[in-house]
N, C-alpha and C positions, 0 to 999 in steps of 0.2 A: 470949569468948562469941561475938563476931562471926566469929572464925576458925572456931570449931566449926560455926556455922550454914552457912558457905560450904562446909565439908567435907561436911556432910550433904546440901546441895543438889546438890553435884557428883556424889556417889554415887547420889542419886535420879535425876538426869538420865541417868546412864550406864545405870542399871537400866531406865528407860523405853525408852531407845534400843535396848538389847539385846532387849527384849521385842518392839519393833516390827520389828527387823531380820529375825527368823526366825519362821516358824510351824511348830509341831510337828505332824507328820502320822503317824498310825498306819497301817501297811500292811495293807490288806484283801486277801482272796482274789482272785486274778486280776489284781492291779495290777502294773504295771511302771513304769519311769522315764518312759516316753513318756506313759502315761496320767496319771500323777501330775503331770507337767509341764503337760499341757494343762489339768488341773483348776485349777491355780493361775496359769496364764498366764505361765509361765516356761520356760526352756530346760532340757532334761535335763542339759546340761553344767553349768548353774548349780547344780543339785541335787547333782551329783557333786562339784563344788568345795566346796560347803558341808558335805559329808559324806565327807571324804577317807578315813576309816577304815571306811566301810560296805563290806560284802562285795559282790562283783559280782552274786551271786544274792541277791535280796532275800528276807528271811525274814518270814513271816507274823507280824503283831502287833508287829514291830520299829518303831522311831520314826526318822523322817528329819526333818532341819531343812530347811525350804523358805524360800528368800529371799522376803521379804514386800515386794511392790510396791504394796500397797494404799495405803500412806501417800502415795506419790508420785502415785498416781492421784487420791486425794482432794484433794491440793493443786492439781493441774492442773484438776480439774473443779469445784471449789467456786465460782469466780466465775460460771461458766456456769449452774450449778444455781440460784444465787441469782437470776440474771436471769430464768430460765425460771419459777421458782415464785413470783415476786413478782406475777405477773399473774393475777388471777382464780382463784387456787388457795390452799387451805390445806393445805400439804404434810404428809404423814406419812412415816415411814421404815420400812424393812424390811431386816433383816440376811439376806443370802443364805446359805442352808443347802446342805449337800452334796446333789447331784443335782437341785437346783432349776433351772428354766429360766424364760426370760422369759414363755413361754406359760403356764406354771403360775402364776407370780406375777401376771400380768395377769388370769387367771381368778379367783384368790383375792381380788383387790381390785376386780374388776369394772371394769377399765380396759383400754384397748387397748395392744398392744405398741408402737405408734407413739407413744402418749402417754408411756409409760415411757421411750422413747429420747429424746423431746424434753425430758423433765424431767431426764434423766441423759445428757448428750452424750457422756460418756466411754465409754458402752456401745458406741457405734458403732465406736470404734477399738480399745478394749481388752477388750471382751466382759464377761461376767458372771463374778465371782470369789467363791469361798467366803469368808464373813466380811465381804464388802463391804456398806456401808450405802448403800442407794439410796433416792431420793425417790419417794414414791407420790403422784401428783397427784389426791388425793381428800380430802374433808373428814374431820375427826377422827371424827365419828360413824360414817361408813362404814367406816373402818379398824377401829374397835372392834367393829362388828357382824360384820365378816368374820373377825376374829382371835379373838373370844371362843370358848371351848370350847363344843362342841355341847351338852354337858350343862347349860350355863348359859342356853341360849337357850330360851325358852318357845315351844312350837309354836303358831303362830297359824293357826287354821282359819277361813276366811271362812264367814259364816253362809249364804252363797249356794252353797257347795260341794254337789255332788250325787254320789251313788255310782252308778256304772254297771256293767253287766255286758256285756262285749264278747266275742263269740265269734271266735277266731282263724281266719282264712280261709286257704286254700291259698296258699303263696308269700308270705304277709304277713310283715313284719319288725317287730322291736321298735322300730326307729327310726321307721318309718312310723306305727305306732300311737301312740308317744309324741308325735311331732310333731303328729299329728291332734288329740290331746286336750290339747295345750298343756303337756305335762310332759316331763321328761328320761327317757332310757333307764334311768338309775340309779334315778329315782323309781318308774318302772314296775316295775322288779325289786324295789324295796323293798316295794311294795304287793303284789307277787306273787312271793314268794321261790322258788317252785317252777320258775319259768321262767329262772332264772339260767343253767342249763346248756343248756337247749333250749326252743324255743317250739313246742309240739305243735299241729298243726292240730286245730281243734275245741275246744281248751281255752277255758274261759270265764274271762276276766280280770276282776278287780275293779279298777275305775279310779275314783279320786276326782278330780274336776276342777270348774271353775266352771260354774254353770248356763248362763252366756252361751256358753262354749265348747261345752258339750254341745248346746245349741240350734243353734249354728252348724253343727256337724257333721251333725246330723240334717237341717238345711235343705239342705245341699249335696247329699246323696243321690248321692254319686259312688263309684266303685270304691275298695276299701280297700287294695289291694295297691300297694306302692311301685313295684315292677317285677319282671319275671320274671328271676331270676338264673341260670336254666339256659340253656345255649347251644343247645338243640335245639328250642325252640318260639318262637312269635311273641311279641314283647314286648307288654306291656300298659301302659296309661297310668293314673297315679294321682297325686294331689297335685301336678299340673303337672310331673311327672317322666316322662321317657321313656327306654326302652332302644332305641338305634339300632344296627342291624347294619352293621358296617364291616369289610371284609377278613376275613370269616368269624368275627368276634368281636363282642361287644356292648360299647358304651360307655354309661355312666350319664349321662344328660343332666338338667339342671334347675339350680335355684339351690342349690348345695351349699356355699356359703361357710361357713355355720355348722357343717355336718357335717365339712368339711375341717379346721377349727380343732380340733374335738373329736378327730378321728383323730390329728392331730399331737400334741395333749396326751397322748393315750393312748400313743403311741409313745415320746415323750420322757420319760415317767414311768419308763421302763425303763432310762434312762441309768445306766451302772455295772454292769448285769447282765452276767455273764460270757458268753463265747461257748461254745456247746455244739453240736457237729455233730448235726443232726437235732432240735434242741431247739425247742419251741414253748411253753415256760412260763417263769415268772420264775426257775426253777432254771437257765435258760440258753437262749439262742436262737442258731440260725444265721441267716444273712441273710434267706433266703426265709421261714424260720419266723417271724421278727419281723413281716414284712409279712403273712403268712398269718393270724397271731394278731391283729394290730392291726386289720386290716380286718374280720376275722371278728367282732370285738367289736361291730361295727356292722352285722352281718348282710350283709356284702359278701364273697362267697366268691371267693377267689383260688386259682389252682392252687398246688400245694405247692412246686415248684422254681422257681429263678430263670429258667431257660431257658423254662419254660412260662409264667411270668408276663410274660416279654418278648413273648409272642405275643398278648396281649390288649390291648384299648384301642386308642388311636390314637397312632402315632409323631409326635412334634413336634420341631422344631428346638431345640437346647439354648438358643438365645437367647429362645425362647418358653416356656421351662419355668416352671411355676407351682407354688405350694404344693399338696401332695397328689399330684403326679405321681410315677411310679416312675422311678428312674434306674438304668441298668444298666452293668456293667463287664465287661471280659475281663481278669482278673488272672492273675498267675503265668505269663504267656506263653501262656495258653490261646487257642485259635482260636474258641471259642464263649463265649457269655455264661455266667458262673458266679458273679456277685455282683450284689446288688440293694439299693437303699436308697430312701428316700422324701424328696422335696424338702420342706424346711421354710422355705426362703427363697431367692429368686432376684432378684439385683439387680446392675447394673453388670458384667455378664458373669461373675458368680460364682454358683455354685449350692451352697448348704449343704444337706446331707442327713443324715438319721438312719439308721443301719445297725448291724448287728452284725458287728464286725470280728474276725478270727481272733486278732489280737494285742492287742486292747483291749476286746472286748465291745461292748456297745451304747454308741454315741457319736455325736457330730455331727462330720462332716468336710466338706471343701470341695474343689470342683473346681480351686481354685487350688493345691492341694497337688500337687507334681510327679507323685506316684505315681498319683493319680486323674485328673490331667490326661492322663497318658500312656495309661491303661487305659480311659478313657471310651468307651462304645459307643453308647448311645441313651437317649432319654427317652420314656416312654409315658404318655398321659393316660387315667386310668381314670374320673375324675369330670369331667364337663363341664357 
């Protein structure tokens, strides 16, 4: 009887080990070994060795075995996580899904990216991996509130909320209006579905906000336009933002930290979307199309091509690059700029940027990669 028990335990442990050793990945449209390897934090060579019988040209919907490094990562990071979460926090956990980013997760649980990194030290060195369990430094009630299905959340409307009618002024933007009345652009569009495609001048918006915010807006009695986005007229001032003319272009000035974070979230939500020449939709983006569409979602109009985008804003040294800056490259031996991305992180001499690559679609790359280190051209600041 004891002998049989030992045999059963042996085969059970072997089964568990084999399950942990590899992850099954179903190949999607536009994926190649490089893209898949980056998703799982492994080398393309490791995937080839794990799949010696796989054809050189990957077939759609076929399955690859991916070496699983999550177990090692979890073992290395467990002591640090315990130390970090034992102080003044009641940790929750989150399983990383495909295409999720740190910005998206931080927004979902209403915590900062820095807090996530402090609670999960392994993220600094090994990055985010699909299927990884990470610690969320918030209380259990907050996790439940953010993860519950929207249909199960009762809509709570304050008794002090008021309904306003606001007429859209020339050159006014959704972001400026939403910010002024204390709501998000998404909420403004939900309340006024007809403005999702375009914000017509003279259109009367229906806005629900708090009475205190409505009174504060009326008391300010200041111009409603965020800024003049055209390059042919004098800039206007509103909401403490200004458009300043520099080198025949305009730079957007003001406190834009919240806006920049929203723009980054909007861009990184497209990670995994395939490259498409001339594309400006989720069906496919080219590099400048991704920037054009992302900034356009916040009523910030950029030129359509990368060379034209490189001529707006203010050039800054690569060492001074910040989140939200545009970064430009001269690839394929070109003498002029032909590729653009947006900075999502800049630290210790390394710039990470989101872009649409011809070989991998929308992804995050680094200037530490030899190809982009060699082809780097300049950094432009659009929002200051």
